[in-house]
C-alpha positions as CSV (number, residue, x, y, z in Angstrom):
1,M,0.0,0.0,0.0
2,F,2.7,2.5,1.0
3,E,4.8,1.7,-2.0
4,K,1.8,2.1,-4.4
5,I,0.8,5.4,-3.0
6,E,4.3,6.9,-3.0
7,N,4.9,5.7,-6.6
8,K,1.7,7.5,-7.6
9,W,2.9,10.7,-5.9
10,T,6.3,10.4,-7.6
11,E,4.5,10.0,-10.9
12,D,2.5,13.1,-10.2
13,S,5.2,15.2,-8.6
14,G,5.7,17.3,-11.7
15,D,2.1,18.4,-11.7
16,Y,2.2,19.2,-7.9
17,D,5.3,21.2,-8.5
18,D,3.7,23.2,-11.2
19,M,0.8,23.9,-8.7
20,I,3.0,25.2,-5.9
21,Q,5.0,27.3,-8.3
22,K,1.8,29.0,-9.2
23,Q,1.0,29.3,-5.5
24,L,4.4,30.8,-4.7
25,S,3.9,33.4,-7.4
26,N,0.4,34.4,-6.2
27,K,0.7,37.2,-3.7
28,R,-2.8,36.5,-2.1
29,T,-2.0,32.8,-1.6
30,V,1.4,33.5,-0.1
31,S,-0.1,36.2,2.1
32,Y,-2.8,33.9,3.4
33,W,-0.4,31.1,4.3
34,T,2.1,33.4,5.8
35,K,-0.5,35.0,8.1
36,E,-2.0,31.6,9.0
37,L,1.4,30.1,10.0
38,K,2.3,33.3,11.9
39,R,-1.0,33.0,13.8
40,L,-0.6,29.3,14.6
41,L,3.2,29.1,15.2
42,G,3.8,32.4,17.1
43,P,6.8,34.7,17.0
44,E,9.4,32.5,18.6
45,P,11.6,30.3,16.3
46,L,10.5,26.6,16.5
47,R,11.9,23.3,15.4
48,I,9.4,22.0,12.9
49,L,8.9,18.7,11.0
50,E,6.8,18.9,8.0
51,V,5.3,15.5,7.1
52,G,4.3,14.9,3.5
53,C,6.0,18.1,2.3
54,G,5.4,17.5,-1.4
55,P,7.4,20.0,-3.4
56,G,7.9,22.1,-0.3
57,F,5.5,25.0,-0.3
58,M,4.7,25.0,3.5
59,S,8.3,24.5,4.5
60,I,9.4,27.5,2.4
61,I,6.8,29.7,4.1
62,A,7.7,28.4,7.6
63,A,11.5,28.9,6.9
64,R,10.9,32.4,5.7
65,L,9.3,33.1,9.1
66,G,12.5,32.1,10.8
67,H,11.7,28.6,11.9
68,D,14.1,25.6,11.8
69,V,12.4,23.2,9.4
70,K,13.0,19.6,8.4
71,A,10.7,18.3,5.6
72,I,10.0,14.7,4.7
73,D,8.0,12.9,2.1
74,G,7.8,9.2,1.2
75,S,7.9,10.0,-2.5
76,S,11.3,10.3,-4.2
77,G,9.9,12.5,-6.8
78,M,8.5,14.9,-4.3
79,V,11.7,15.0,-2.4
80,E,13.6,15.8,-5.6
81,K,11.3,18.7,-6.3
82,A,11.4,20.0,-2.8
83,R,15.2,20.0,-2.7
84,R,15.3,21.9,-6.0
85,N,12.7,24.4,-4.7
86,M,14.7,25.1,-1.5
87,R,17.7,26.0,-3.7
88,Q,15.6,28.1,-6.0
89,Y,14.0,30.0,-3.1
90,H,17.2,30.2,-1.0
91,Q,15.8,28.4,2.1
92,Q,17.9,26.2,4.4
93,V,15.6,23.3,4.9
94,E,16.7,19.6,5.4
95,I,14.7,17.4,3.0
96,C,14.5,13.6,3.5
97,E,12.7,10.7,1.9
98,E,11.0,9.1,4.9
99,D,7.8,7.2,5.8
100,G,5.4,9.7,7.4
101,V,3.8,7.1,9.6
102,T,6.8,5.4,11.2
103,L,9.3,8.3,11.1
104,P,12.3,6.0,11.3
105,L,14.9,8.7,11.2
106,E,13.4,10.9,14.0
107,Q,14.4,11.0,17.6
108,E,11.8,11.2,20.4
109,Q,11.0,14.6,21.8
110,S,12.8,16.4,19.0
111,Y,10.2,18.8,17.6
112,D,8.1,21.7,18.8
113,V,5.6,21.3,15.9
114,I,4.7,18.7,13.3
115,L,3.2,20.4,10.3
116,S,1.3,19.0,7.3
117,R,-0.9,20.2,4.4
118,D,-3.1,17.8,2.4
119,A,-1.1,14.7,3.4
120,V,-2.9,13.3,6.5
121,W,-5.7,11.9,4.4
122,T,-3.1,9.7,2.7
123,L,-1.8,8.0,5.9
124,Y,-2.1,4.2,5.6
125,D,-2.4,3.9,9.4
126,P,-3.5,7.2,11.0
127,E,-3.6,5.9,14.6
128,K,0.0,4.6,14.3
129,A,1.1,7.8,12.7
130,F,-0.4,10.0,15.4
131,R,1.1,7.9,18.2
132,R,4.5,8.2,16.5
133,W,4.1,11.9,15.9
134,K,3.3,12.4,19.6
135,A,6.4,10.5,20.5
136,V,8.7,12.8,18.5
137,L,7.1,16.0,19.8
138,K,8.6,17.7,22.8
139,P,6.2,18.0,25.9
140,G,3.8,20.7,25.0
141,G,4.5,20.3,21.3
142,R,1.7,20.4,18.7
143,I,0.6,18.9,15.5
144,I,-0.9,21.4,13.1
145,Y,-2.4,20.1,9.9
146,F,-4.5,21.4,7.0
147,D,-6.6,18.7,5.4
148,G,-10.0,17.9,3.9
149,D,-12.7,15.3,3.8
150,Y,-11.3,13.9,0.5
151,R,-12.4,11.0,-1.7
152,T,-15.8,10.5,-0.1
153,I,-17.7,12.2,-3.0
154,E,-21.4,11.4,-2.9
155,P,-23.0,10.9,-6.4
156,T,-25.5,13.7,-5.9
157,L,-26.7,15.9,-8.8
158,K,-24.9,18.9,-7.3
159,N,-21.6,17.0,-7.0
160,K,-21.9,15.7,-10.6
161,I,-22.5,19.2,-12.0
162,H,-19.6,20.5,-9.9
163,M,-17.3,17.7,-11.2
164,K,-18.2,18.5,-14.8
165,I,-17.4,22.2,-14.3
166,A,-14.2,21.2,-12.5
167,D,-13.1,18.9,-15.3
168,F,-13.7,21.7,-17.9
169,L,-11.8,24.3,-15.9
170,I,-8.8,22.0,-15.2
171,Y,-8.6,21.1,-18.9
172,V,-8.8,24.8,-19.9
173,T,-6.3,26.1,-17.3
174,E,-4.0,23.1,-16.9
175,R,-4.5,21.1,-20.1
176,K,-5.1,18.0,-18.0
177,I,-8.0,15.6,-18.1
178,Y,-8.4,15.3,-14.4
179,G,-11.6,13.2,-14.2
180,S,-10.0,10.2,-15.9
181,D,-6.9,10.5,-13.6
182,V,-9.1,10.3,-10.5
183,K,-11.0,7.3,-11.9
184,E,-7.8,5.5,-12.8
185,N,-6.4,5.8,-9.3
186,S,-9.6,5.6,-7.2
187,G,-8.8,2.0,-6.2
188,I,-5.6,3.1,-4.5
189,Y,-7.3,5.9,-2.6
190,E,-10.4,3.9,-1.6
191,K,-8.1,1.6,0.5
192,L,-6.9,4.4,2.6
193,P,-8.5,4.5,6.1
194,F,-9.5,8.1,6.1
195,T,-11.3,8.0,2.7
196,S,-14.0,5.7,4.2
197,Q,-14.6,7.7,7.4
198,K,-16.4,11.0,8.0
199,R,-13.9,13.8,8.7
200,P,-12.8,15.6,10.7
201,E,-14.9,13.6,13.2
202,A,-12.6,10.6,12.6
203,D,-9.5,12.7,13.2
204,F,-10.9,13.9,16.6
205,R,-11.7,10.4,17.7
206,I,-8.2,9.0,16.9
207,L,-6.4,12.0,18.4
208,K,-8.4,11.6,21.6
209,K,-7.6,7.9,21.6
210,V,-3.9,8.5,21.5
211,R,-4.3,11.1,24.3
212,F,-3.5,14.4,22.6
213,A,-4.7,17.3,24.7
214,R,-6.6,20.5,23.6
215,I,-7.7,19.2,20.2
216,Q,-9.0,22.1,18.2
217,I,-10.7,21.6,14.8
218,R,-12.2,24.4,12.7
219,E,-13.3,24.9,9.1
220,N,-10.8,26.4,6.7
221,R,-13.1,29.2,5.5
222,W,-10.5,30.7,3.2
223,L,-10.1,27.5,1.2
224,N,-13.9,26.7,1.3
225,R,-15.0,30.1,-0.1
226,P,-17.0,29.6,-3.3
227,W,-15.8,32.6,-5.3
228,T,-12.4,31.3,-6.2
229,M,-11.1,29.3,-9.1
230,D,-9.6,26.6,-6.8
231,F,-13.0,26.0,-5.2
232,W,-14.6,25.3,-8.6
233,K,-11.7,23.1,-9.7
234,Y,-11.3,21.1,-6.5
235,G,-14.0,22.1,-3.9
236,Y,-16.2,19.1,-4.7
237,Q,-13.6,16.8,-3.3
238,G,-14.5,17.8,0.3
239,K,-14.6,20.5,2.9
240,K,-11.3,21.7,4.1
241,F,-10.4,22.0,7.8
242,I,-7.6,22.8,10.2
243,V,-6.5,20.6,13.2
244,V,-4.3,21.6,16.1
245,A,-3.6,19.1,18.9
246,T,-1.2,19.5,21.8
247,K,1.0,16.9,23.6
248,K,0.6,17.1,27.3
249,E,3.5,18.8,29.2
250,K,3.9,15.8,31.4
């Protein structure tokens, strides 16, 4: 399962890199994520591990804010793109190819924050991952992730219309036939635990089970707003949300 998923991300790494290049050149997008990370991380420099970094967008923003960042991804293609982007954007971020569930290269109580964007839904064992993430956090450390209720698309008329609009917009703006790509790989995604559970309720249940404290979940209104191109291209996939959970001090 892990190998199939990571091979798929490597295959698609060029498309994801194109996407974050557009994000990094969009002042509104960079401004939003910069403000959001400032709000969540605070002013003091932190030791941060980004899990599922992809081509490195979030690590670039966090490093620009003065944080000490290590970024990992299980996909060799994503790691290659992330390393290139750190050089291109002049950021000192360590990039490693590593399993985001088991974190075999990480020491316990090493990080202030574990950060992730649109990667938690791909975890092949979320409970095992959250337990391991908790172990590598310092006492009082936090996990902060941005994710969505992905791949649980109900075949309603509203969703079918939205998907047709999305396919057209993606083809016009990206010259990519997205609908067939989703169909081709749906078998891989359907086997992931989080794609068969209602989220973020499932996230809260697992985080509580592994004894995270102060679990806070809220809707990501900026990403869910219906007047943007990204909403019409990808919004049918599921509502976006933000999760912050804290490891107890003792």
